[in-house]
PyMOL commands that place a pseudoatom at each C-alpha (Angstrom):
pseudoatom trace, name=CA, resn=MET, resi=1, chain=A, elem=C, hetatm=0, pos=[121.165, 142.768, 108.702]
pseudoatom trace, name=CA, resn=GLN, resi=2, chain=A, elem=C, hetatm=0, pos=[119.622, 142.678, 105.259]
pseudoatom trace, name=CA, resn=ILE, resi=3, chain=A, elem=C, hetatm=0, pos=[121.091, 140.401, 102.587]
pseudoatom trace, name=CA, resn=ASN, resi=4, chain=A, elem=C, hetatm=0, pos=[121.263, 141.676, 99.038]
pseudoatom trace, name=CA, resn=LYS, resi=5, chain=A, elem=C, hetatm=0, pos=[118.558, 139.992, 96.917]
pseudoatom trace, name=CA, resn=SER, resi=6, chain=A, elem=C, hetatm=0, pos=[120.981, 139.433, 94.067]
pseudoatom trace, name=CA, resn=ILE, resi=7, chain=A, elem=C, hetatm=0, pos=[123.229, 137.406, 96.377]
pseudoatom trace, name=CA, resn=ILE, resi=8, chain=A, elem=C, hetatm=0, pos=[120.282, 135.265, 97.490]
pseudoatom trace, name=CA, resn=GLN, resi=9, chain=A, elem=C, hetatm=0, pos=[119.295, 134.641, 93.877]
pseudoatom trace, name=CA, resn=LEU, resi=10, chain=A, elem=C, hetatm=0, pos=[122.881, 133.746, 93.044]
pseudoatom trace, name=CA, resn=LEU, resi=11, chain=A, elem=C, hetatm=0, pos=[123.060, 131.232, 95.898]
pseudoatom trace, name=CA, resn=ILE, resi=12, chain=A, elem=C, hetatm=0, pos=[119.732, 129.641, 94.903]
pseudoatom trace, name=CA, resn=GLY, resi=13, chain=A, elem=C, hetatm=0, pos=[120.903, 129.379, 91.299]
pseudoatom trace, name=CA, resn=LEU, resi=14, chain=A, elem=C, hetatm=0, pos=[124.163, 127.767, 92.397]
pseudoatom trace, name=CA, resn=GLN, resi=15, chain=A, elem=C, hetatm=0, pos=[122.324, 125.239, 94.555]
pseudoatom trace, name=CA, resn=CYS, resi=16, chain=A, elem=C, hetatm=0, pos=[120.006, 124.284, 91.696]
pseudoatom trace, name=CA, resn=SER, resi=17, chain=A, elem=C, hetatm=0, pos=[122.979, 123.918, 89.354]
pseudoatom trace, name=CA, resn=LEU, resi=18, chain=A, elem=C, hetatm=0, pos=[124.745, 121.606, 91.795]
pseudoatom trace, name=CA, resn=LEU, resi=19, chain=A, elem=C, hetatm=0, pos=[121.612, 119.479, 92.167]
pseudoatom trace, name=CA, resn=TRP, resi=20, chain=A, elem=C, hetatm=0, pos=[121.285, 119.244, 88.389]
pseudoatom trace, name=CA, resn=ILE, resi=21, chain=A, elem=C, hetatm=0, pos=[124.942, 118.253, 88.006]
pseudoatom trace, name=CA, resn=GLY, resi=22, chain=A, elem=C, hetatm=0, pos=[124.521, 115.652, 90.743]
pseudoatom trace, name=CA, resn=CYS, resi=23, chain=A, elem=C, hetatm=0, pos=[121.581, 114.088, 88.904]
pseudoatom trace, name=CA, resn=GLN, resi=24, chain=A, elem=C, hetatm=0, pos=[123.470, 114.043, 85.604]
pseudoatom trace, name=CA, resn=THR, resi=25, chain=A, elem=C, hetatm=0, pos=[126.594, 112.430, 87.097]
pseudoatom trace, name=CA, resn=TYR, resi=26, chain=A, elem=C, hetatm=0, pos=[124.926, 109.733, 89.197]
pseudoatom trace, name=CA, resn=GLN, resi=27, chain=A, elem=C, hetatm=0, pos=[127.236, 106.742, 89.448]
pseudoatom trace, name=CA, resn=PRO, resi=28, chain=A, elem=C, hetatm=0, pos=[125.644, 103.381, 90.319]
pseudoatom trace, name=CA, resn=PRO, resi=29, chain=A, elem=C, hetatm=0, pos=[127.398, 101.176, 92.884]
pseudoatom trace, name=CA, resn=LYS, resi=30, chain=A, elem=C, hetatm=0, pos=[130.114, 98.819, 91.687]
pseudoatom trace, name=CA, resn=GLY, resi=31, chain=A, elem=C, hetatm=0, pos=[128.680, 95.958, 89.639]
pseudoatom trace, name=CA, resn=PHE, resi=32, chain=A, elem=C, hetatm=0, pos=[125.585, 97.950, 88.637]
pseudoatom trace, name=CA, resn=ASP, resi=33, chain=A, elem=C, hetatm=0, pos=[124.826, 100.273, 85.764]
pseudoatom trace, name=CA, resn=LEU, resi=34, chain=A, elem=C, hetatm=0, pos=[122.038, 102.455, 84.455]
pseudoatom trace, name=CA, resn=ILE, resi=35, chain=A, elem=C, hetatm=0, pos=[119.585, 100.595, 82.230]
pseudoatom trace, name=CA, resn=LYS, resi=36, chain=A, elem=C, hetatm=0, pos=[119.734, 103.330, 79.596]
pseudoatom trace, name=CA, resn=ASN, resi=37, chain=A, elem=C, hetatm=0, pos=[123.465, 102.711, 79.080]
pseudoatom trace, name=CA, resn=HIS, resi=38, chain=A, elem=C, hetatm=0, pos=[122.738, 99.206, 77.793]
pseudoatom trace, name=CA, resn=LEU, resi=39, chain=A, elem=C, hetatm=0, pos=[119.117, 99.291, 76.683]
pseudoatom trace, name=CA, resn=PRO, resi=40, chain=A, elem=C, hetatm=0, pos=[118.315, 102.859, 75.626]
pseudoatom trace, name=CA, resn=ASN, resi=41, chain=A, elem=C, hetatm=0, pos=[115.124, 101.764, 73.868]
pseudoatom trace, name=CA, resn=LEU, resi=42, chain=A, elem=C, hetatm=0, pos=[113.759, 99.628, 76.693]
pseudoatom trace, name=CA, resn=THR, resi=43, chain=A, elem=C, hetatm=0, pos=[110.289, 100.695, 77.803]
pseudoatom trace, name=CA, resn=VAL, resi=44, chain=A, elem=C, hetatm=0, pos=[110.310, 101.227, 81.583]
pseudoatom trace, name=CA, resn=GLU, resi=45, chain=A, elem=C, hetatm=0, pos=[107.120, 101.649, 83.584]
pseudoatom trace, name=CA, resn=LEU, resi=46, chain=A, elem=C, hetatm=0, pos=[107.893, 101.430, 87.298]
pseudoatom trace, name=CA, resn=GLY, resi=47, chain=A, elem=C, hetatm=0, pos=[104.551, 100.722, 88.931]
pseudoatom trace, name=CA, resn=TYR, resi=48, chain=A, elem=C, hetatm=0, pos=[105.941, 101.123, 92.448]
pseudoatom trace, name=CA, resn=ALA, resi=49, chain=A, elem=C, hetatm=0, pos=[106.841, 104.753, 91.737]
pseudoatom trace, name=CA, resn=THR, resi=50, chain=A, elem=C, hetatm=0, pos=[103.144, 105.510, 91.154]
pseudoatom trace, name=CA, resn=ASN, resi=51, chain=A, elem=C, hetatm=0, pos=[99.740, 104.702, 92.639]
pseudoatom trace, name=CA, resn=GLN, resi=52, chain=A, elem=C, hetatm=0, pos=[99.329, 101.838, 90.166]
pseudoatom trace, name=CA, resn=ASN, resi=53, chain=A, elem=C, hetatm=0, pos=[100.352, 98.978, 92.467]
pseudoatom trace, name=CA, resn=PHE, resi=54, chain=A, elem=C, hetatm=0, pos=[98.848, 96.756, 95.147]
pseudoatom trace, name=CA, resn=MET, resi=55, chain=A, elem=C, hetatm=0, pos=[99.498, 99.355, 97.862]
pseudoatom trace, name=CA, resn=GLY, resi=56, chain=A, elem=C, hetatm=0, pos=[97.839, 102.175, 95.948]
pseudoatom trace, name=CA, resn=ARG, resi=57, chain=A, elem=C, hetatm=0, pos=[100.655, 104.662, 96.593]
pseudoatom trace, name=CA, resn=PRO, resi=58, chain=A, elem=C, hetatm=0, pos=[104.336, 105.192, 95.752]
pseudoatom trace, name=CA, resn=VAL, resi=59, chain=A, elem=C, hetatm=0, pos=[106.536, 102.739, 97.632]
pseudoatom trace, name=CA, resn=ALA, resi=60, chain=A, elem=C, hetatm=0, pos=[109.382, 103.834, 99.909]
pseudoatom trace, name=CA, resn=GLY, resi=61, chain=A, elem=C, hetatm=0, pos=[112.619, 103.914, 97.945]
pseudoatom trace, name=CA, resn=TYR, resi=62, chain=A, elem=C, hetatm=0, pos=[110.868, 104.778, 94.674]
pseudoatom trace, name=CA, resn=GLU, resi=63, chain=A, elem=C, hetatm=0, pos=[110.429, 108.513, 95.274]
pseudoatom trace, name=CA, resn=ALA, resi=64, chain=A, elem=C, hetatm=0, pos=[113.228, 109.256, 92.778]
pseudoatom trace, name=CA, resn=PRO, resi=65, chain=A, elem=C, hetatm=0, pos=[114.056, 105.834, 91.387]
pseudoatom trace, name=CA, resn=LYS, resi=66, chain=A, elem=C, hetatm=0, pos=[117.340, 105.125, 89.641]
pseudoatom trace, name=CA, resn=GLU, resi=67, chain=A, elem=C, hetatm=0, pos=[116.657, 102.677, 86.823]
pseudoatom trace, name=CA, resn=ILE, resi=68, chain=A, elem=C, hetatm=0, pos=[119.550, 100.298, 87.393]
pseudoatom trace, name=CA, resn=LEU, resi=69, chain=A, elem=C, hetatm=0, pos=[120.411, 96.584, 87.361]
pseudoatom trace, name=CA, resn=THR, resi=70, chain=A, elem=C, hetatm=0, pos=[123.555, 94.525, 87.696]
pseudoatom trace, name=CA, resn=ILE, resi=71, chain=A, elem=C, hetatm=0, pos=[125.789, 94.658, 84.645]
pseudoatom trace, name=CA, resn=GLU, resi=72, chain=A, elem=C, hetatm=0, pos=[125.448, 90.904, 84.110]
pseudoatom trace, name=CA, resn=CYS, resi=73, chain=A, elem=C, hetatm=0, pos=[121.657, 91.192, 84.124]
pseudoatom trace, name=CA, resn=LEU, resi=74, chain=A, elem=C, hetatm=0, pos=[121.774, 94.084, 81.655]
pseudoatom trace, name=CA, resn=LYS, resi=75, chain=A, elem=C, hetatm=0, pos=[124.009, 92.162, 79.269]
pseudoatom trace, name=CA, resn=ALA, resi=76, chain=A, elem=C, hetatm=0, pos=[121.614, 89.210, 79.327]
pseudoatom trace, name=CA, resn=LEU, resi=77, chain=A, elem=C, hetatm=0, pos=[118.648, 91.528, 78.691]
pseudoatom trace, name=CA, resn=GLU, resi=78, chain=A, elem=C, hetatm=0, pos=[120.484, 92.975, 75.686]
pseudoatom trace, name=CA, resn=HIS, resi=79, chain=A, elem=C, hetatm=0, pos=[120.447, 89.500, 74.120]
pseudoatom trace, name=CA, resn=VAL, resi=80, chain=A, elem=C, hetatm=0, pos=[116.760, 89.075, 74.967]
pseudoatom trace, name=CA, resn=GLN, resi=81, chain=A, elem=C, hetatm=0, pos=[115.880, 92.414, 73.422]
pseudoatom trace, name=CA, resn=THR, resi=82, chain=A, elem=C, hetatm=0, pos=[117.887, 91.688, 70.270]
pseudoatom trace, name=CA, resn=GLU, resi=83, chain=A, elem=C, hetatm=0, pos=[116.097, 88.398, 69.708]
pseudoatom trace, name=CA, resn=LEU, resi=84, chain=A, elem=C, hetatm=0, pos=[112.684, 89.939, 70.322]
pseudoatom trace, name=CA, resn=GLU, resi=85, chain=A, elem=C, hetatm=0, pos=[113.335, 92.862, 67.993]
pseudoatom trace, name=CA, resn=ALA, resi=86, chain=A, elem=C, hetatm=0, pos=[113.767, 90.420, 65.117]
pseudoatom trace, name=CA, resn=MET, resi=87, chain=A, elem=C, hetatm=0, pos=[110.138, 89.396, 65.784]
pseudoatom trace, name=CA, resn=GLY, resi=88, chain=A, elem=C, hetatm=0, pos=[108.906, 92.996, 65.962]
pseudoatom trace, name=CA, resn=LEU, resi=89, chain=A, elem=C, hetatm=0, pos=[108.624, 92.745, 69.745]
pseudoatom trace, name=CA, resn=GLY, resi=90, chain=A, elem=C, hetatm=0, pos=[110.333, 94.204, 72.782]
pseudoatom trace, name=CA, resn=LEU, resi=91, chain=A, elem=C, hetatm=0, pos=[110.350, 94.171, 76.557]
pseudoatom trace, name=CA, resn=LYS, resi=92, chain=A, elem=C, hetatm=0, pos=[108.530, 96.431, 78.972]
pseudoatom trace, name=CA, resn=LEU, resi=93, chain=A, elem=C, hetatm=0, pos=[110.062, 96.537, 82.446]
pseudoatom trace, name=CA, resn=TYR, resi=94, chain=A, elem=C, hetatm=0, pos=[107.746, 96.940, 85.436]
pseudoatom trace, name=CA, resn=ASP, resi=95, chain=A, elem=C, hetatm=0, pos=[110.413, 96.558, 88.098]
pseudoatom trace, name=CA, resn=GLY, resi=96, chain=A, elem=C, hetatm=0, pos=[114.144, 95.940, 88.354]
pseudoatom trace, name=CA, resn=TYR, resi=97, chain=A, elem=C, hetatm=0, pos=[116.396, 96.737, 91.289]
pseudoatom trace, name=CA, resn=ARG, resi=98, chain=A, elem=C, hetatm=0, pos=[114.314, 97.225, 94.445]
pseudoatom trace, name=CA, resn=PRO, resi=99, chain=A, elem=C, hetatm=0, pos=[115.939, 98.615, 97.601]
pseudoatom trace, name=CA, resn=GLN, resi=100, chain=A, elem=C, hetatm=0, pos=[115.381, 96.694, 100.825]
pseudoatom trace, name=CA, resn=LYS, resi=101, chain=A, elem=C, hetatm=0, pos=[113.591, 99.736, 102.263]
pseudoatom trace, name=CA, resn=ALA, resi=102, chain=A, elem=C, hetatm=0, pos=[110.849, 99.112, 99.679]
pseudoatom trace, name=CA, resn=VAL, resi=103, chain=A, elem=C, hetatm=0, pos=[110.498, 95.507, 100.821]
pseudoatom trace, name=CA, resn=ASN, resi=104, chain=A, elem=C, hetatm=0, pos=[110.305, 96.761, 104.410]
pseudoatom trace, name=CA, resn=ASP, resi=105, chain=A, elem=C, hetatm=0, pos=[107.531, 99.094, 103.293]
pseudoatom trace, name=CA, resn=PHE, resi=106, chain=A, elem=C, hetatm=0, pos=[105.638, 96.092, 101.873]
pseudoatom trace, name=CA, resn=MET, resi=107, chain=A, elem=C, hetatm=0, pos=[106.017, 94.312, 105.201]
pseudoatom trace, name=CA, resn=HIS, resi=108, chain=A, elem=C, hetatm=0, pos=[104.756, 97.309, 107.176]
pseudoatom trace, name=CA, resn=TRP, resi=109, chain=A, elem=C, hetatm=0, pos=[101.805, 97.748, 104.798]
pseudoatom trace, name=CA, resn=ALA, resi=110, chain=A, elem=C, hetatm=0, pos=[100.878, 94.095, 105.302]
pseudoatom trace, name=CA, resn=THR, resi=111, chain=A, elem=C, hetatm=0, pos=[100.381, 94.727, 109.048]
pseudoatom trace, name=CA, resn=LEU, resi=112, chain=A, elem=C, hetatm=0, pos=[97.820, 97.495, 108.385]
pseudoatom trace, name=CA, resn=SER, resi=113, chain=A, elem=C, hetatm=0, pos=[94.630, 95.469, 108.144]
pseudoatom trace, name=CA, resn=GLY, resi=114, chain=A, elem=C, hetatm=0, pos=[92.477, 98.446, 107.196]
pseudoatom trace, name=CA, resn=ASP, resi=115, chain=A, elem=C, hetatm=0, pos=[94.668, 99.562, 104.290]
pseudoatom trace, name=CA, resn=THR, resi=116, chain=A, elem=C, hetatm=0, pos=[93.097, 97.699, 101.354]
pseudoatom trace, name=CA, resn=LEU, resi=117, chain=A, elem=C, hetatm=0, pos=[92.803, 100.546, 98.842]
pseudoatom trace, name=CA, resn=ASN, resi=118, chain=A, elem=C, hetatm=0, pos=[93.641, 98.471, 95.754]
pseudoatom trace, name=CA, resn=LYS, resi=119, chain=A, elem=C, hetatm=0, pos=[92.410, 95.076, 96.901]
pseudoatom trace, name=CA, resn=LYS, resi=120, chain=A, elem=C, hetatm=0, pos=[89.817, 94.654, 94.142]
pseudoatom trace, name=CA, resn=ASP, resi=121, chain=A, elem=C, hetatm=0, pos=[92.428, 95.198, 91.412]
pseudoatom trace, name=CA, resn=TYR, resi=122, chain=A, elem=C, hetatm=0, pos=[95.380, 93.257, 92.815]
pseudoatom trace, name=CA, resn=TYR, resi=123, chain=A, elem=C, hetatm=0, pos=[94.240, 90.645, 95.356]
pseudoatom trace, name=CA, resn=PRO, resi=124, chain=A, elem=C, hetatm=0, pos=[90.434, 90.327, 95.230]
pseudoatom trace, name=CA, resn=HIS, resi=125, chain=A, elem=C, hetatm=0, pos=[90.314, 86.626, 96.104]
pseudoatom trace, name=CA, resn=ILE, resi=126, chain=A, elem=C, hetatm=0, pos=[92.863, 86.400, 98.890]
pseudoatom trace, name=CA, resn=SER, resi=127, chain=A, elem=C, hetatm=0, pos=[92.965, 88.008, 102.324]
pseudoatom trace, name=CA, resn=LYS, resi=128, chain=A, elem=C, hetatm=0, pos=[95.689, 90.547, 102.923]
pseudoatom trace, name=CA, resn=ASP, resi=129, chain=A, elem=C, hetatm=0, pos=[97.099, 88.643, 105.893]
pseudoatom trace, name=CA, resn=SER, resi=130, chain=A, elem=C, hetatm=0, pos=[97.657, 85.598, 103.661]
pseudoatom trace, name=CA, resn=LEU, resi=131, chain=A, elem=C, hetatm=0, pos=[99.936, 87.305, 101.134]
pseudoatom trace, name=CA, resn=PHE, resi=132, chain=A, elem=C, hetatm=0, pos=[103.141, 86.268, 102.922]
pseudoatom trace, name=CA, resn=ALA, resi=133, chain=A, elem=C, hetatm=0, pos=[102.127, 82.630, 103.376]
pseudoatom trace, name=CA, resn=ALA, resi=134, chain=A, elem=C, hetatm=0, pos=[100.990, 82.442, 99.749]
pseudoatom trace, name=CA, resn=GLY, resi=135, chain=A, elem=C, hetatm=0, pos=[104.399, 83.583, 98.507]
pseudoatom trace, name=CA, resn=TYR, resi=136, chain=A, elem=C, hetatm=0, pos=[103.350, 86.901, 96.977]
pseudoatom trace, name=CA, resn=ILE, resi=137, chain=A, elem=C, hetatm=0, pos=[105.260, 89.064, 99.470]
pseudoatom trace, name=CA, resn=ALA, resi=138, chain=A, elem=C, hetatm=0, pos=[108.504, 88.086, 101.207]
pseudoatom trace, name=CA, resn=GLU, resi=139, chain=A, elem=C, hetatm=0, pos=[110.842, 89.615, 103.771]
pseudoatom trace, name=CA, resn=ARG, resi=140, chain=A, elem=C, hetatm=0, pos=[113.633, 89.317, 101.219]
pseudoatom trace, name=CA, resn=SER, resi=141, chain=A, elem=C, hetatm=0, pos=[113.214, 89.912, 97.497]
pseudoatom trace, name=CA, resn=GLY, resi=142, chain=A, elem=C, hetatm=0, pos=[115.404, 88.802, 94.619]
pseudoatom trace, name=CA, resn=HIS, resi=143, chain=A, elem=C, hetatm=0, pos=[114.872, 92.285, 93.205]
pseudoatom trace, name=CA, resn=SER, resi=144, chain=A, elem=C, hetatm=0, pos=[117.081, 93.673, 95.981]
pseudoatom trace, name=CA, resn=ARG, resi=145, chain=A, elem=C, hetatm=0, pos=[119.984, 91.615, 94.642]
pseudoatom trace, name=CA, resn=GLY, resi=146, chain=A, elem=C, hetatm=0, pos=[119.771, 93.578, 91.396]
pseudoatom trace, name=CA, resn=SER, resi=147, chain=A, elem=C, hetatm=0, pos=[119.367, 90.726, 88.903]
pseudoatom trace, name=CA, resn=THR, resi=148, chain=A, elem=C, hetatm=0, pos=[115.619, 90.108, 89.016]
pseudoatom trace, name=CA, resn=VAL, resi=149, chain=A, elem=C, hetatm=0, pos=[113.173, 91.782, 86.645]
pseudoatom trace, name=CA, resn=ASP, resi=150, chain=A, elem=C, hetatm=0, pos=[109.424, 91.995, 86.131]
pseudoatom trace, name=CA, resn=VAL, resi=151, chain=A, elem=C, hetatm=0, pos=[108.783, 92.165, 82.383]
pseudoatom trace, name=CA, resn=THR, resi=152, chain=A, elem=C, hetatm=0, pos=[106.205, 91.671, 79.676]
pseudoatom trace, name=CA, resn=LEU, resi=153, chain=A, elem=C, hetatm=0, pos=[106.179, 91.866, 75.864]
pseudoatom trace, name=CA, resn=ILE, resi=154, chain=A, elem=C, hetatm=0, pos=[105.176, 94.836, 73.719]
pseudoatom trace, name=CA, resn=TYR, resi=155, chain=A, elem=C, hetatm=0, pos=[104.731, 95.414, 69.992]
pseudoatom trace, name=CA, resn=LEU, resi=156, chain=A, elem=C, hetatm=0, pos=[107.370, 97.632, 68.388]
pseudoatom trace, name=CA, resn=ASN, resi=157, chain=A, elem=C, hetatm=0, pos=[105.661, 98.465, 65.112]
pseudoatom trace, name=CA, resn=GLY, resi=158, chain=A, elem=C, hetatm=0, pos=[102.361, 99.174, 63.391]
pseudoatom trace, name=CA, resn=ASN, resi=159, chain=A, elem=C, hetatm=0, pos=[99.037, 100.161, 64.882]
pseudoatom trace, name=CA, resn=LEU, resi=160, chain=A, elem=C, hetatm=0, pos=[99.787, 98.202, 68.059]
pseudoatom trace, name=CA, resn=LYS, resi=161, chain=A, elem=C, hetatm=0, pos=[103.148, 99.886, 68.677]
pseudoatom trace, name=CA, resn=ASN, resi=162, chain=A, elem=C, hetatm=0, pos=[104.017, 100.054, 72.418]
pseudoatom trace, name=CA, resn=GLN, resi=163, chain=A, elem=C, hetatm=0, pos=[100.930, 98.046, 73.373]
pseudoatom trace, name=CA, resn=THR, resi=164, chain=A, elem=C, hetatm=0, pos=[101.446, 94.992, 75.559]
pseudoatom trace, name=CA, resn=LEU, resi=165, chain=A, elem=C, hetatm=0, pos=[100.716, 91.512, 74.279]
pseudoatom trace, name=CA, resn=ASP, resi=166, chain=A, elem=C, hetatm=0, pos=[97.788, 89.701, 75.881]
pseudoatom trace, name=CA, resn=MET, resi=167, chain=A, elem=C, hetatm=0, pos=[99.229, 87.656, 78.732]
pseudoatom trace, name=CA, resn=GLY, resi=168, chain=A, elem=C, hetatm=0, pos=[95.904, 86.690, 80.237]
pseudoatom trace, name=CA, resn=GLY, resi=169, chain=A, elem=C, hetatm=0, pos=[96.556, 88.651, 83.403]
pseudoatom trace, name=CA, resn=SER, resi=170, chain=A, elem=C, hetatm=0, pos=[98.049, 91.880, 84.703]
pseudoatom trace, name=CA, resn=TRP, resi=171, chain=A, elem=C, hetatm=0, pos=[101.357, 92.565, 86.434]
pseudoatom trace, name=CA, resn=ASP, resi=172, chain=A, elem=C, hetatm=0, pos=[101.419, 92.084, 90.217]
pseudoatom trace, name=CA, resn=PHE, resi=173, chain=A, elem=C, hetatm=0, pos=[98.018, 90.408, 90.406]
pseudoatom trace, name=CA, resn=PHE, resi=174, chain=A, elem=C, hetatm=0, pos=[98.007, 88.087, 93.426]
pseudoatom trace, name=CA, resn=GLY, resi=175, chain=A, elem=C, hetatm=0, pos=[96.144, 84.941, 92.447]
pseudoatom trace, name=CA, resn=PRO, resi=176, chain=A, elem=C, hetatm=0, pos=[96.236, 81.712, 90.377]
pseudoatom trace, name=CA, resn=ARG, resi=177, chain=A, elem=C, hetatm=0, pos=[95.744, 83.669, 87.135]
pseudoatom trace, name=CA, resn=SER, resi=178, chain=A, elem=C, hetatm=0, pos=[99.324, 84.896, 87.535]
pseudoatom trace, name=CA, resn=TRP, resi=179, chain=A, elem=C, hetatm=0, pos=[100.786, 81.403, 87.876]
pseudoatom trace, name=CA, resn=ARG, resi=180, chain=A, elem=C, hetatm=0, pos=[102.850, 80.223, 84.934]
pseudoatom trace, name=CA, resn=ASP, resi=181, chain=A, elem=C, hetatm=0, pos=[100.882, 76.971, 84.626]
pseudoatom trace, name=CA, resn=PHE, resi=182, chain=A, elem=C, hetatm=0, pos=[97.431, 78.562, 84.930]
pseudoatom trace, name=CA, resn=GLU, resi=183, chain=A, elem=C, hetatm=0, pos=[95.258, 76.614, 82.486]
pseudoatom trace, name=CA, resn=GLN, resi=184, chain=A, elem=C, hetatm=0, pos=[92.244, 78.880, 82.035]
pseudoatom trace, name=CA, resn=LEU, resi=185, chain=A, elem=C, hetatm=0, pos=[93.844, 80.914, 79.254]
pseudoatom trace, name=CA, resn=ASN, resi=186, chain=A, elem=C, hetatm=0, pos=[93.173, 80.970, 75.534]
pseudoatom trace, name=CA, resn=ASN, resi=187, chain=A, elem=C, hetatm=0, pos=[95.818, 79.799, 73.075]
pseudoatom trace, name=CA, resn=ILE, resi=188, chain=A, elem=C, hetatm=0, pos=[97.039, 83.310, 72.287]
pseudoatom trace, name=CA, resn=GLN, resi=189, chain=A, elem=C, hetatm=0, pos=[97.602, 84.079, 75.963]
pseudoatom trace, name=CA, resn=LYS, resi=190, chain=A, elem=C, hetatm=0, pos=[99.389, 80.770, 76.550]
pseudoatom trace, name=CA, resn=ASN, resi=191, chain=A, elem=C, hetatm=0, pos=[101.591, 81.293, 73.510]
pseudoatom trace, name=CA, resn=ASN, resi=192, chain=A, elem=C, hetatm=0, pos=[102.531, 84.798, 74.620]
pseudoatom trace, name=CA, resn=ARG, resi=193, chain=A, elem=C, hetatm=0, pos=[103.496, 83.620, 78.097]
pseudoatom trace, name=CA, resn=ASN, resi=194, chain=A, elem=C, hetatm=0, pos=[105.454, 80.723, 76.649]
pseudoatom trace, name=CA, resn=LEU, resi=195, chain=A, elem=C, hetatm=0, pos=[107.293, 83.014, 74.238]
pseudoatom trace, name=CA, resn=LEU, resi=196, chain=A, elem=C, hetatm=0, pos=[108.326, 85.395, 76.993]
pseudoatom trace, name=CA, resn=ALA, resi=197, chain=A, elem=C, hetatm=0, pos=[109.506, 82.545, 79.213]
pseudoatom trace, name=CA, resn=ALA, resi=198, chain=A, elem=C, hetatm=0, pos=[111.328, 80.768, 76.387]
pseudoatom trace, name=CA, resn=VAL, resi=199, chain=A, elem=C, hetatm=0, pos=[113.335, 83.824, 75.318]
pseudoatom trace, name=CA, resn=MET, resi=200, chain=A, elem=C, hetatm=0, pos=[114.172, 84.804, 78.895]
pseudoatom trace, name=CA, resn=GLN, resi=201, chain=A, elem=C, hetatm=0, pos=[115.257, 81.274, 79.790]
pseudoatom trace, name=CA, resn=LYS, resi=202, chain=A, elem=C, hetatm=0, pos=[117.319, 80.972, 76.602]
pseudoatom trace, name=CA, resn=HIS, resi=203, chain=A, elem=C, hetatm=0, pos=[119.403, 83.930, 77.739]
pseudoatom trace, name=CA, resn=GLY, resi=204, chain=A, elem=C, hetatm=0, pos=[119.976, 82.799, 81.309]
pseudoatom trace, name=CA, resn=PHE, resi=205, chain=A, elem=C, hetatm=0, pos=[116.919, 83.769, 83.346]
pseudoatom trace, name=CA, resn=LYS, resi=206, chain=A, elem=C, hetatm=0, pos=[114.916, 81.543, 85.686]
pseudoatom trace, name=CA, resn=PRO, resi=207, chain=A, elem=C, hetatm=0, pos=[111.118, 82.013, 85.900]
pseudoatom trace, name=CA, resn=TYR, resi=208, chain=A, elem=C, hetatm=0, pos=[109.024, 82.107, 89.071]
pseudoatom trace, name=CA, resn=SER, resi=209, chain=A, elem=C, hetatm=0, pos=[106.083, 79.727, 89.161]
pseudoatom trace, name=CA, resn=LYS, resi=210, chain=A, elem=C, hetatm=0, pos=[103.595, 82.167, 90.746]
pseudoatom trace, name=CA, resn=GLU, resi=211, chain=A, elem=C, hetatm=0, pos=[104.331, 85.220, 88.602]
pseudoatom trace, name=CA, resn=TRP, resi=212, chain=A, elem=C, hetatm=0, pos=[104.522, 84.921, 84.813]
pseudoatom trace, name=CA, resn=TRP, resi=213, chain=A, elem=C, hetatm=0, pos=[106.389, 88.273, 84.607]
pseudoatom trace, name=CA, resn=HIS, resi=214, chain=A, elem=C, hetatm=0, pos=[109.126, 87.517, 87.192]
pseudoatom trace, name=CA, resn=PHE, resi=215, chain=A, elem=C, hetatm=0, pos=[112.600, 86.333, 86.113]
pseudoatom trace, name=CA, resn=THR, resi=216, chain=A, elem=C, hetatm=0, pos=[115.948, 86.056, 87.925]
pseudoatom trace, name=CA, resn=LEU, resi=217, chain=A, elem=C, hetatm=0, pos=[119.338, 85.727, 86.273]
pseudoatom trace, name=CA, resn=ALA, resi=218, chain=A, elem=C, hetatm=0, pos=[120.513, 82.170, 87.002]
pseudoatom trace, name=CA, resn=ASN, resi=219, chain=A, elem=C, hetatm=0, pos=[124.154, 83.179, 87.491]
pseudoatom trace, name=CA, resn=GLU, resi=220, chain=A, elem=C, hetatm=0, pos=[123.463, 86.397, 89.349]
pseudoatom trace, name=CA, resn=PRO, resi=221, chain=A, elem=C, hetatm=0, pos=[126.591, 88.142, 90.668]
pseudoatom trace, name=CA, resn=PHE, resi=222, chain=A, elem=C, hetatm=0, pos=[125.230, 88.912, 94.173]
pseudoatom trace, name=CA, resn=PRO, resi=223, chain=A, elem=C, hetatm=0, pos=[123.164, 85.825, 95.129]
pseudoatom trace, name=CA, resn=ASN, resi=224, chain=A, elem=C, hetatm=0, pos=[123.307, 86.503, 98.864]
pseudoatom trace, name=CA, resn=THR, resi=225, chain=A, elem=C, hetatm=0, pos=[123.366, 90.300, 99.054]
pseudoatom trace, name=CA, resn=TYR, resi=226, chain=A, elem=C, hetatm=0, pos=[120.227, 92.409, 99.541]
pseudoatom trace, name=CA, resn=PHE, resi=227, chain=A, elem=C, hetatm=0, pos=[121.143, 95.973, 98.732]
pseudoatom trace, name=CA, resn=ASP, resi=228, chain=A, elem=C, hetatm=0, pos=[119.512, 99.109, 100.120]
pseudoatom trace, name=CA, resn=PHE, resi=229, chain=A, elem=C, hetatm=0, pos=[121.128, 101.982, 98.240]
for i in range(1, 229): cmd.bond("trace and resi %d" % i, "trace and resi %d" % (i + 1))
show_as sticks, trace
zoom trace
């Protein structure tokens, strides 16, 4: 039996419309919210949704990422952003909520000894099988609790608008250069790292000693829950 082409086209159109409506009405889980609802001007650059990360490919769980965080984390970031804007600066977010399936993908990748596509850019001085012991990859990530962020500073105005400040190292680089107390930096780089840490800590975030970009809300609402939505 032949089906009228107009009916097929109508059904396809209806399906596409439903998909579009579903995307527009996405509701985050209870206790979470979309970043854009609180920080519409925040620059977001999710490295794990691209090839620009230590794995060299999009990470599981980031195929169609929802840019969300816990509401408490978003409120704290609003205060950070407000203070920075008075200095002509802002935040760039590299990663926020990370589903557990992404962490599992990291763990699986770590077992593939031959998969070292981006080694020279992200972990040139450490063997892949040492990344867990060195504290760069873990079976559980604070990001999966929804109140941990990877951030840096950007300029908001002038010729340098949207450019990142010089932090003396790149996001997700596995090595001593990423440590907060790394000494082989010039004064500008040290000052920029100190500024980022000072403003984040002032508004309730705790830094991580091995990653200058990594901060967790001290009073996070889900301290023992690792989500996978």
